[in-house]
N, C-alpha and C positions, 0 to 999 in steps of 0.2 A: 522426800523419799530418795534414798541413795540407790544407784544402780548396783549391780553385783560387785563385790569387793574381793580382790585376790590378796593373799598375804603369804609372806615367806619370812624366814628368820635368819639373822646373822648370829651364828652360834659361837659366842665368846665367853662361855661360863657365866660368871656373875654379871658380865657386861653384855649379855645377849639382848638383842632388841629386834622388834618387828619392822618389816617394810610393808606398808599398806598401800595398795594400788587400786584405783577405781575412778569413777566419774562422780561429779557433784559432791565432792567431799569437803571442799572449802566452805565453811559456814554451817556445815551439817554434821561434822564429825567431832565428837566431844574428846578433846585432848587432855582434859584435866586429870585422868588417871596417870598421865606421864609427868605431872607437875607435883613436886613434893612439898612446895612451900606455897605462900600466898601471892608471890610476885612473879610476873612474866614480863620480859622485855622482848618485843618483836623488833628484829633488825631487818630492814628492807631497803629498797632504793627508789629513786624518783620515778622510774618507769613502772615498777611493779605496784607501788603503794596505791595509786589511783584505781588499779584494777582489782586488787585482792585484799588489801589491808583490812578493810571493814569486815569482810567475810571471815578472815582468819581471827580477828578479835573475838568473833562470836563463838569460836571453838574453845574458849576458856571461860565459861560462865562461872561467876563467883570469885574470879581472881582479879587482883590489881594488874591491869594490862597497860604497860607503857610502850612507847614506840620510839625508834630512831630511824630516820630516813636519810640514807647515804646517797651521794652522787653515783650515777650509773657508769660503769665501764671498768675494764681491766686496768687502766692507768691509775685508778684510785685504790688499787689493792696494795696499800702501803701503810707505813707507820702512822702518817698523819690522819688518814681516814679511820684506821683502827682506833686511834685515840678518841674519835668522836663517840664510839660505842662506850668506852670507859667513862668518858665525860658524862654521858647520859645516865649510866648505871650509878655513878657516884652522886650526881645532882639529884636523882630520884631516890637516893638512899636504898639501893637494892642490897640485900644481905647475901650471905653465902648460901642461902636456901632459894635464891632466885633461879628461874629457868630462862635461858635465852632461846629465842626462836628465830631461825634463819628462814626468811621468806624471800626467795628470789633464785637467781642462777648460781653458778659455781663461785663467782667472786663473793657474793653475799654469804654463801654457805661456808666457804673457807675462812673468811674473816670472822664470822660469828662464832664458828667452832674454835678458832684460835683465841678469840676474846674469852669464850667460856673456859678454855683450858687455863687461861692466865688469871682471870678475875678472882680475887680472894683465893688464889692457888687452885682454882678449879670448881666450876659449877656445872650443872646439867644443861644440855641444850637439845633442841628438837629441830630436825630438818624438814622444811616444806619446800622442795625444789620446784621451780616453775618453768625451767627450760628442759629440753630433751637431754642435753648433755649432762646437766646436773642430776636429772632423774635416774639416768642409767650409770652414772659414774661417780661424780664428786661427792654426792650426798651420802654415799654408802662407803663404809670402811674406816672412817675416823681420821683421814688425813686433813689437816687444817694448816693454814699459813698465809703468808703474804709474800709479795715479790720484792726483790732487791734490784736496783739498776743493773747489776752485773749477772743476775740469774733469776729465773722464775722459780717461785715456791721454795726459796732457799732458807726461809726463816719460818718455823712452824712447830707443830706438835701433833702427836697422835692423841685424839680425844673423841671417843665414840659417842654418838647421839643416843637419846633415850628411845626415839622412834623416828622413822622416815615416813612421811605422809605424802603420797604422790597422787595428785589429781590430774588425770590426763586431759581434762577440759582446759587446763591452763595453756596447753600447747596450741590451742586454736588461735591465740593472739600472737604467736611467734612469727616473725618475718621469715621468709624462705631461707635466707642465709643462715639463720640460727638453727633451723630444722636440719639443714645439711651438716652443720657443725656437730650437732648431736648424733647424727647417723654415723659419723666417723667412729665414735666410741662404740656404737652398737655393732658395727662391722668388725671392730677389733675383737670382740668376744668370740665371734665365729672363727676368726683367723687364729686365735691363740689356743682355743680349747674345745671347739665344738663344730665339727664339719657339717653335722646335720643342721645345726642352726644357720651356718653359712649358706647351705643349699636353700634353706627356707628364705633367707634374706635375698638371695639371687632371684627367687620367684616373686618376692613381695616388695622389692625396693621402691618401685614406682608408687605403690600403695602407701608406703611410709612417707615418701616425699610429699604425697598429697594429703597427709595427715588423716588417713582413714582409721577410725577409732579401733576397730577390732584388731587390725594389724599392729597399731601402736601399743595397745595393751599387751599383746603377746611379745612384742620386741622388748618392751620395758621389763616385763616379768622375766624373760629368759636372760636378759643382760644382768639384771639384779641378782638372779639366782647364780649365775656364773661368778659374779664378783663376790657374793656372799660366801660361796664355797671356797674361793681362793683366800679371802680374808680370814675365814675360820681356821684355815690351815697355816697361815703365816700373817698374823696381824700386823707386825711391824717391819715387814719387808726384809726379813732375814735371808730369804731365798726365793721361794716360789712366787711370792706376790709381785716380784719385779717383772714378771711376764705381762702384767697389766700395763706396762709402759711401752708396749710395742709401738714404734714410730715416735715416741715422745722425746728421745734424745735429739733426733733431727728436728722434730716439731718445736721443742723449746728453743732451740737455736734460732729457728725462723721467727718465733714470737719475739725473742729478745732483740734480734736484728731489726725487725720491722718496727719495733716500738709497741709496747703492750697495748692491745686493743685494736691495732691496725689490721692484724690477722686474728680472727677468732681462734681460740684454742683448738677446736675441732678441725678447722681448716688446716692448721699447721700439722695436726696429727694425721690427717688424711694424706697430705703430701709425705709426711714422715713414714707412714706405713708403706707407701709405694717405694720409698727409698730403701726401707728395710727389706722388702721383697726383692728389689733389684740386687741388693748386696747379698742376700741369701742365695740368689741364683748364681752370682759370681763366685760365691764360696763353695758352690757345688752341693748346696743343701736342698734346694727345690728345683723343679723343672721350669723350663720356659713357659709351659702351659700354666703352671701354678702362678708364676709371676704375672702372666697376662690376666689370669682370673682375678688376682688382687687389684690390679690396675683398673680393670673393667668395672668392678663393682664400686670402687671408690669414685670413679668418673661418673657412674650412673647416679650417685648420690649428689652430684653437682658440686664436687669439691675440686679445688685447684690442683693442677698436676705438676707444677714447677715451683721452684723457690722464688722469692721476691726478685724483681727485675734487677736490682743492683747487687744482689748477694753473690758472693764468690765462694769457691771451695775453701779459701783461706778463712773467710768469715765463719763458715761452718766449723772448721777445725778449732778456731779460737774459742768459739762459744760452747762447743761440745766438751771442751776440756774442763769446764766447771760444772758439768752435769752431776746431779746428786748420786747417781749410780756408780760413778767412778770410784775406784778403790786404790789408794796409794799411788795416784798419778796414772793408773792404767784405765784406758777407755773401755767401758763395758756397754755392750749393746744388746738389745733384745732382737733376735732374728727368728726366722722360721725354719725349724728343722724339717717341717712338713706343714701343709695346711692343717690347722687344728693342733699344732704342737710347737709352741714357742719355746725358745731356749735363750738363756742369758749367757753371754760369752765375752771374754776379753781377748780371745784368740782370733782377731780380725786381721786379715792380710792388708797391710797399709796401701799397697798398690791397688787392690780391688776396692777398698774404701774410697780412695782418690778417684777411681773410675766412676763410682756411683755418684760422688759429689759433682764431678764434672758433667755427668749425664743430666743431672737435674738443674744444673746451671748452664747447660749447653746452649739453650735457646738464646741466652744472653751473650755467650762467649763465642758463638759461631762454631761450636764443636758438636760432634755427634759420636759419642763413645758407646 
């Protein structure tokens, strides 16, 4: 018997799909209505497979269900690992009517979606995210891809899933560091678009860190609702959708510098959001009280507050120069016009940006800007 299920919709016309959120869904929720052929390929990793693979196989009664188990970690989000998915699809003779299923966190979801976008010029796929970060962010919206040594997520495609199935019970096996990383993306939604949700998070952040179910379900639902609204208005990031990248330009630079997987994506985004708030203050966009509020809630989620120990402002500038949001060589950043109101701008004062970079490398350089 399933507990109560909450559902919302990503409204994209003929590509509209549901997000289903609840407990005890894995093994109990029939996903065959979202499969249009006879074949299913579940893509997962070495960590998730022993926990949930057997249960998820039971969600596809009457289908030919094959599996591919990838190595676990951000450092494997590359061409070589992606080819393992194609190898299994071809060896098992999967046709263009096959459906791929992403069972795991953001790395598995991004690679499975990209494989689905490419295999036989595009096949359907289903998202079953098992980390908090993937449940509230990467599984929704159709962004897929892999990393390149020179930049994160620089190779990919937009490819929307058929359905996103979120079982909150899967979060109970997450280590605390992964929980905190996911909370960075949850906090982001309050900062960019919903001050009421931000206030709720400030009251409930310790409950979320402790994985209390009622708080988790509400946080996931509100986060997915926010992202679904933004994606419906701007599916391919022509404008508004870029606000979902608050903190990501700084964060991707941190991830690339540290080496993929050494900093979790959410950890880097948490530091990046504090940097964005700091720069927003320096640009005269928010108050000192607003900046302090951002830093306080990020810290309460047990996220790091400074850049990696060896990283310098020069490292930031070099790596930020290859960010996907940049246009014609101009650096574009997502900043806060106010709490709950993110803006995308290429009008950043270079001296003020340098001051923010120094401030978050200051511990290592002996400066205090």
